[in-house]
C-alpha positions as CSV (number, residue, x, y, z in Angstrom):
1,M,0.0,-0.1,0.0
2,K,1.2,3.4,-0.8
3,P,2.2,5.7,2.2
4,N,0.2,8.8,2.6
5,V,1.9,12.2,3.4
6,Y,0.5,14.1,6.3
7,R,1.7,17.4,7.9
8,S,2.1,17.0,11.7
9,A,1.2,19.7,14.3
10,K,4.7,21.0,14.3
11,G,4.8,21.4,10.5
12,A,6.9,18.4,9.8
13,Q,5.8,15.8,7.1
14,F,4.8,12.4,8.3
15,R,4.4,9.4,6.0
16,T,2.6,6.2,6.7
17,A,0.5,3.6,5.1
18,P,-3.1,3.5,6.3
19,A,-2.7,-0.3,7.1
20,K,-0.2,0.8,9.8
21,I,-2.7,3.0,11.7
22,L,-4.5,1.2,14.7
23,Y,-6.9,4.2,15.4
24,L,-7.2,7.9,15.6
25,M,-8.4,10.1,18.5
26,G,-9.6,13.5,18.0
27,D,-9.3,16.5,20.1
28,I,-10.9,19.8,18.7
29,N,-8.8,20.7,15.7
30,Y,-6.1,18.2,16.5
31,C,-5.7,14.4,16.0
32,R,-3.5,11.6,17.6
33,I,-2.6,8.9,15.3
34,Y,-1.8,5.6,17.1
35,L,0.5,3.3,14.9
36,N,0.9,-0.5,15.2
37,N,4.6,0.0,16.2
38,G,3.5,1.9,19.4
39,Q,4.2,5.3,18.0
40,T,1.9,8.2,18.6
41,V,1.7,11.2,16.3
42,L,0.0,14.5,17.0
43,M,-1.6,16.0,13.8
44,S,-3.1,19.5,13.1
45,R,-6.1,18.2,11.3
46,T,-9.5,17.2,12.4
47,L,-11.0,13.6,12.7
48,K,-13.5,14.6,10.1
49,W,-10.7,15.4,7.5
50,Y,-9.0,11.8,8.2
51,A,-12.5,10.1,8.0
52,A,-13.0,11.4,4.5
53,R,-9.5,10.2,3.3
54,L,-9.4,6.8,4.9
55,P,-12.4,4.9,3.5
56,G,-11.8,1.6,5.3
57,F,-11.9,3.0,8.8
58,T,-15.0,3.0,11.0
59,R,-16.1,6.1,13.1
60,I,-17.3,4.7,16.5
61,H,-17.5,7.9,18.3
62,K,-17.2,11.6,17.6
63,R,-13.6,11.4,19.0
64,A,-12.6,8.0,17.5
65,L,-11.9,6.4,14.1
66,I,-10.6,2.9,14.0
67,N,-8.9,0.6,11.6
68,P,-11.2,-2.4,11.8
69,T,-8.4,-5.0,11.1
70,Y,-6.9,-4.1,14.6
71,A,-10.1,-4.5,16.5
72,R,-10.0,-7.6,18.7
73,A,-13.4,-7.6,20.6
74,L,-16.6,-5.9,21.3
75,Q,-17.8,-5.3,25.0
76,L,-21.6,-4.6,25.3
77,S,-23.7,-4.2,28.2
78,V,-26.5,-6.7,29.1
79,P,-29.4,-7.2,29.2
80,V,-29.9,-4.1,27.4
81,S,-27.1,-2.7,25.0
82,R,-27.0,0.9,26.3
83,Y,-23.3,1.1,26.1
84,G,-20.4,-0.6,24.5
85,Y,-16.5,-0.6,23.7
86,V,-14.2,-1.7,21.2
87,C,-11.0,-3.5,22.4
88,M,-7.9,-3.0,20.1
89,D,-4.7,-4.8,19.4
90,D,-2.6,-2.4,21.8
91,Q,-5.0,-3.2,24.7
92,A,-6.8,0.2,24.3
93,V,-10.7,0.2,25.0
94,L,-12.5,2.7,23.1
95,P,-16.1,3.7,23.7
96,I,-18.8,3.5,21.2
97,A,-21.4,6.3,20.7
98,R,-24.8,5.3,22.0
99,R,-26.5,6.1,18.9
100,R,-23.9,4.4,16.7
101,L,-24.1,1.2,18.7
102,A,-26.4,-0.8,16.5
103,L,-24.5,0.2,13.4
104,I,-21.1,-0.8,14.9
105,Q,-22.3,-4.1,16.0
106,Q,-23.4,-4.8,12.4
107,E,-20.2,-3.5,11.0
108,L,-17.9,-5.5,13.5
109,A,-20.2,-8.6,13.7
110,H,-17.2,-10.9,12.9
111,L,-15.6,-10.0,16.3
112,P,-16.2,-11.9,19.6
113,V,-18.5,-10.2,22.1
114,Q,-18.0,-9.9,25.7
115,K,-21.0,-9.2,27.9
116,L,-20.7,-6.5,30.7
117,A,-23.1,-6.4,33.4
118,Y,-25.3,-3.2,33.2
119,R,-26.2,-1.9,36.6
120,L,-28.9,0.8,37.1
121,T,-27.7,3.3,39.7
122,T,-29.7,6.1,41.4
123,N,-28.6,9.0,43.4
124,R,-30.9,8.8,46.4
């Protein structure tokens, strides 16, 4: 795969193949790219910009864009799926947006699912 050229937050150029990217985390107008070799790069582009240029990636949250090939498992609450997480290769656990949960379950249906106990809490 041909490496893409990106400009980092400090102005330097950064080259990498999309297949080497584990996931991206957005923070306002910056984005952190987590690579499969353990390296993290801070970039001065938004997550929306990367989502348009990385078509094979999945947007699981407003702050997270993942490479599905590096996802290892889904963690879902039971008995009702109110929240969920994606477990990545580097042991990161990323939250799934509540409104995207059903769509992400369909897109990542090939992954094993771990059930999490859902407990109602009240502030009384």
